[in-house]
ROTOR-406884 format. One record per residue (C-alpha): residue number from 1; chain; x, y, z; residue in three letters. Coordinates in steps of 0.2 Angstrom, whole numbers, plus 5000, padded with zeros to 4 digits. Layout:
# ROTOR-406884
   num   cadena     px     py     pz   residuo
   NUM        A      X      Y      Z       ala
...
# end
This chain:
# ROTOR-406884
   num   cadena     px     py     pz   residuo
     1        A   5148   4766   5040       met
     2        A   5145   4785   5042       ala
     3        A   5150   4793   5058       ile
     4        A   5137   4805   5066       glu
     5        A   5141   4823   5062       leu
     6        A   5131   4836   5072       arg
     7        A   5131   4854   5078       gly
     8        A   5142   4868   5073       val
     9        A   5158   4863   5063       met
    10        A   5172   4876   5059       ser
    11        A   5177   4879   5041       ala
    12        A   5194   4883   5047       met
    13        A   5206   4897   5041       cys
    14        A   5223   4892   5037       thr
    15        A   5236   4903   5046       pro
    16        A   5251   4910   5037       phe
    17        A   5267   4917   5043       thr
    18        A   5269   4936   5042       ala
    19        A   5277   4935   5025       asp
    20        A   5264   4923   5019       gly
    21        A   5276   4910   5013       arg
    22        A   5273   4896   5025       glu
    23        A   5258   4889   5035       val
    24        A   5260   4895   5053       asp
    25        A   5258   4878   5062       glu
    26        A   5259   4885   5079       gly
    27        A   5244   4897   5075       ala
    28        A   5235   4882   5067       leu
    29        A   5236   4872   5083       arg
    30        A   5230   4887   5093       asp
    31        A   5215   4889   5082       leu
    32        A   5211   4870   5084       val
    33        A   5212   4872   5103       asp
    34        A   5203   4888   5104       gly
    35        A   5188   4883   5093       thr
    36        A   5186   4866   5101       ile
    37        A   5187   4875   5118       asp
    38        A   5173   4886   5112       ala
    39        A   5162   4870   5110       gly
    40        A   5162   4867   5091       val
    41        A   5158   4849   5087       ser
    42        A   5170   4847   5072       gly
    43        A   5184   4854   5061       leu
    44        A   5185   4856   5042       val
    45        A   5202   4861   5037       pro
    46        A   5209   4865   5020       gly
    47        A   5192   4870   5012       gly
    48        A   5186   4886   5004       ser
    49        A   5188   4896   5020       ser
    50        A   5206   4888   5022       gly
    51        A   5211   4895   5005       glu
    52        A   5215   4878   4998       phe
    53        A   5217   4886   4980       thr
    54        A   5232   4895   4987       ser
    55        A   5240   4880   4995       leu
    56        A   5251   4867   4986       asp
    57        A   5247   4849   4988       val
    58        A   5260   4846   5002       glu
    59        A   5253   4861   5012       glu
    60        A   5236   4854   5010       arg
    61        A   5242   4837   5017       arg
    62        A   5252   4845   5031       arg
    63        A   5237   4856   5037       val
    64        A   5227   4841   5038       leu
    65        A   5240   4832   5048       glu
    66        A   5242   4846   5060       val
    67        A   5224   4847   5063       val
    68        A   5221   4829   5066       val
    69        A   5236   4828   5078       asp
    70        A   5231   4843   5088       gln
    71        A   5213   4839   5089       ser
    72        A   5218   4821   5095       ala
    73        A   5201   4813   5093       gly
    74        A   5191   4827   5103       arg
    75        A   5180   4831   5088       val
    76        A   5178   4824   5070       pro
    77        A   5190   4831   5057       val
    78        A   5183   4832   5039       val
    79        A   5197   4833   5026       ala
    80        A   5194   4843   5010       his
    81        A   5201   4834   4995       ala
    82        A   5192   4843   4981       gly
    83        A   5203   4848   4966       ser
    84        A   5202   4853   4947       thr
    85        A   5211   4836   4945       ser
    86        A   5203   4820   4949       thr
    87        A   5220   4812   4951       arg
    88        A   5225   4825   4964       gln
    89        A   5208   4823   4973       ala
    90        A   5211   4804   4974       leu
    91        A   5228   4807   4981       glu
    92        A   5222   4819   4994       leu
    93        A   5207   4807   4999       ala
    94        A   5220   4792   5001       arg
    95        A   5231   4804   5012       his
    96        A   5216   4809   5022       ala
    97        A   5213   4791   5027       glu
    98        A   5231   4788   5031       arg
    99        A   5232   4804   5041       ala
   100        A   5217   4799   5053       gly
   101        A   5203   4810   5046       ala
   102        A   5186   4805   5049       asp
   103        A   5177   4810   5033       val
   104        A   5182   4816   5016       val
   105        A   5174   4832   5009       leu
   106        A   5176   4836   4990       ala
   107        A   5170   4850   4979       val
   108        A   5168   4845   4961       gln
   109        A   5181   4851   4948       pro
   110        A   5178   4869   4944       tyr
   111        A   5184   4881   4930       tyr
   112        A   5181   4869   4916       ala
   113        A   5162   4865   4914       pro
   114        A   5157   4847   4918       leu
   115        A   5142   4837   4913       ser
   116        A   5132   4828   4927       leu
   117        A   5139   4811   4920       asp
   118        A   5157   4818   4923       glu
   119        A   5152   4824   4941       val
   120        A   5145   4807   4944       arg
   121        A   5161   4798   4939       arg
   122        A   5172   4810   4949       tyr
   123        A   5162   4806   4965       phe
   124        A   5162   4787   4961       ser
   125        A   5181   4787   4959       glu
   126        A   5183   4797   4975       leu
   127        A   5173   4785   4985       ala
   128        A   5184   4771   4979       gly
   129        A   5200   4780   4985       ala
   130        A   5196   4777   5003       ser
   131        A   5185   4769   5015       ala
   132        A   5180   4785   5024       leu
   133        A   5162   4793   5022       pro
   134        A   5161   4805   5008       leu
   135        A   5153   4823   5008       val
   136        A   5148   4830   4991       ala
   137        A   5152   4849   4992       tyr
   138        A   5140   4859   4981       asn
   139        A   5146   4876   4979       phe
   140        A   5138   4882   4963       pro
   141        A   5145   4900   4965       ala
   142        A   5162   4893   4963       cys
   143        A   5160   4878   4952       thr
   144        A   5147   4885   4940       gly
   145        A   5136   4870   4941       leu
   146        A   5122   4868   4954       asn
   147        A   5120   4850   4959       leu
   148        A   5101   4848   4961       glu
   149        A   5094   4838   4976       pro
   150        A   5087   4824   4965       asp
   151        A   5104   4822   4957       phe
   152        A   5113   4822   4974       leu
   153        A   5101   4809   4981       ala
   154        A   5103   4798   4966       ser
   155        A   5122   4799   4969       leu
   156        A   5120   4794   4987       ala
   157        A   5110   4779   4983       arg
   158        A   5123   4773   4970       glu
   159        A   5138   4777   4981       ile
   160        A   5138   4768   4997       glu
   161        A   5150   4779   5006       thr
   162        A   5142   4796   5000       leu
   163        A   5133   4800   5016       ala
   164        A   5132   4819   5016       tyr
   165        A   5130   4834   5006       val
   166        A   5137   4851   5010       lys
   167        A   5125   4863   5003       asp
   168        A   5133   4880   5000       thr
   169        A   5120   4887   4988       thr
   170        A   5113   4899   5001       gly
   171        A   5096   4893   4994       asp
   172        A   5085   4889   5008       leu
   173        A   5072   4881   4997       ala
   174        A   5086   4869   4991       gln
   175        A   5091   4865   5008       val
   176        A   5072   4861   5012       phe
   177        A   5071   4850   4997       arg
   178        A   5086   4840   5003       leu
   179        A   5079   4838   5021       leu
   180        A   5061   4835   5016       asp
   181        A   5063   4824   5001       glu
   182        A   5080   4815   5003       his
   183        A   5084   4814   5022       ser
   184        A   5084   4795   5020       ala
   185        A   5098   4796   5007       asp
   186        A   5109   4810   5014       val
   187        A   5113   4821   5029       thr
   188        A   5113   4839   5024       val
   189        A   5127   4850   5030       leu
   190        A   5123   4869   5028       asn
   191        A   5138   4879   5023       gly
   192        A   5130   4896   5021       trp
   193        A   5132   4906   5037       asp
   194        A   5118   4919   5034       ser
   195        A   5104   4905   5032       ile
   196        A   5110   4895   5047       ala
   197        A   5096   4899   5059       leu
   198        A   5082   4895   5046       pro
   199        A   5091   4879   5041       ala
   200        A   5091   4874   5059       leu
   201        A   5073   4878   5061       arg
   202        A   5070   4866   5046       leu
   203        A   5079   4852   5055       gly
   204        A   5096   4854   5048       asp
   205        A   5107   4849   5063       arg
   206        A   5124   4851   5055       val
   207        A   5132   4868   5050       gln
   208        A   5149   4870   5043       ile
   209        A   5152   4889   5045       leu
   210        A   5167   4900   5041       gly
   211        A   5162   4912   5054       ser
   212        A   5165   4899   5067       ala
   213        A   5183   4906   5066       asn
   214        A   5176   4923   5071       val
   215        A   5163   4919   5084       met
   216        A   5163   4900   5088       pro
   217        A   5156   4901   5105       arg
   218        A   5141   4912   5099       arg
   219        A   5137   4899   5086       trp
   220        A   5137   4885   5099       val
   221        A   5126   4895   5110       glu
   222        A   5114   4898   5096       leu
   223        A   5114   4879   5091       phe
   224        A   5111   4875   5109       glu
   225        A   5097   4887   5111       ala
   226        A   5088   4881   5096       val
   227        A   5090   4863   5102       glu
   228        A   5083   4868   5119       ala
   229        A   5068   4878   5112       gly
   230        A   5074   4894   5120       arg
   231        A   5066   4905   5107       ser
   232        A   5069   4922   5117       asp
   233        A   5088   4917   5118       asp
   234        A   5088   4912   5099       val
   235        A   5081   4929   5094       glu
   236        A   5093   4939   5105       ala
   237        A   5108   4930   5098       leu
   238        A   5103   4929   5080       trp
   239        A   5101   4947   5074       ser
   240        A   5118   4953   5078       pro
   241        A   5126   4937   5072       met
   242        A   5117   4938   5056       leu
   243        A   5125   4955   5054       ala
   244        A   5142   4948   5055       val
   245        A   5138   4933   5043       ala
   246        A   5131   4945   5030       arg
   247        A   5147   4956   5032       phe
   248        A   5158   4941   5029       val
   249        A   5149   4936   5013       ile
   250        A   5148   4954   5007       ala
   251        A   5166   4959   5010       glu
   252        A   5175   4944   5004       gly
   253        A   5174   4929   5015       phe
   254        A   5193   4925   5016       val
   255        A   5199   4942   5020       ala
   256        A   5184   4945   5032       ser
   257        A   5186   4928   5041       leu
   258        A   5205   4931   5043       lys
   259        A   5202   4948   5050       ala
   260        A   5188   4942   5062       gly
   261        A   5198   4927   5068       ala
   262        A   5213   4939   5072       ser
   263        A   5201   4951   5081       leu
   264        A   5194   4936   5091       ala
   265        A   5212   4931   5097       gly
   266        A   5217   4919   5084       phe
   267        A   5232   4927   5075       pro
   268        A   5229   4918   5058       val
   269        A   5239   4931   5047       gly
   270        A   5233   4939   5031       glu
   271        A   5226   4930   5016       pro
   272        A   5238   4925   5002       arg
   273        A   5237   4933   4985       ala
   274        A   5227   4935   4975       pro
   275        A   5216   4939   4990       phe
   276        A   5218   4956   4998       asn
   277        A   5217   4959   5017       pro
   278        A   5202   4968   5024       leu
   279        A   5205   4987   5023       ser
   280        A   5208   4996   5040       pro
   281        A   5191   5004   5039       ala
   282        A   5182   4988   5035       lys
   283        A   5191   4979   5049       arg
   284        A   5184   4992   5061       glu
   285        A   5167   4990   5055       glu
   286        A   5169   4971   5058       leu
   287        A   5176   4974   5075       arg
   288        A   5160   4984   5079       ala
   289        A   5149   4971   5073       leu
   290        A   5158   4957   5083       met
   291        A   5156   4968   5099       val
   292        A   5137   4970   5095       glu
   293        A   5136   4951   5093       ala
   294        A   5145   4947   5109       gly
   295        A   5160   4939   5100       ala
   296        A   5172   4952   5106       leu
   297        A   5174   4964   5121       glu
   298        A   5174   4982   5117       gln
   299        A   5192   4984   5124       ala
   300        A   5200   4971   5114       val
   301        A   5211   4976   5099       gly
   302        A   5222   4968   5088       val
# end
């Protein structure tokens, strides 16, 4: 049985120590508490924003364990188990259930092109690895294959535990098709920050956002304003928030999210190689955008 996911969920950064060699567990616990205190309704560790491709398997397991432990049941935890290896994805899905996660999220294997039959097999095998609800994570910019709404709906009808689709296409038309034509089959989780408000207006009530590391309270306020029908508040909030979201997408989401989270008071460290940190000039540009969005006081500096 699928649990109810709703509201703004944070696609969490993974904090590293200053030398980048280890996960900074203390900073990770602070990030959990800070984003929950800001009102987010769920946590998604170890995904794209969490640099999962730069983590070894043991680090991926440990990050999830820390987040589950620190969140202590306050909000749902969605564990990312996607991998280029089905065997590894199955191991991570089993671990997610043992660790106490609420939902398993998985991007399909990437780099080597897959057929739709191979994608279908991958998700079917993942569903058999645990009893947790499953999210199919569609991120064609990284996988090279867009999973069309009709295909995703057919997967959900065939796989009992596949209850959600995380759509990170940035294609509002595709989000609309999922909502309009397939809401009986799957719940849509928008994963593209710059279309969050249009998606909300179309009826998508779950957002998994990397910039929730940067301005979590603002995202929650926007969601609540949409829910309450406060159109003036929505418009006032959205424009400067959109500028931050567009910056994050344009300037490299890993580096931008880490810089923004640090500016917001969450010292998550720098990205691991191969990602470069945000340049000082771009960091100042992001700081100014965060101030304009109300996510940062003018005097704050990191």
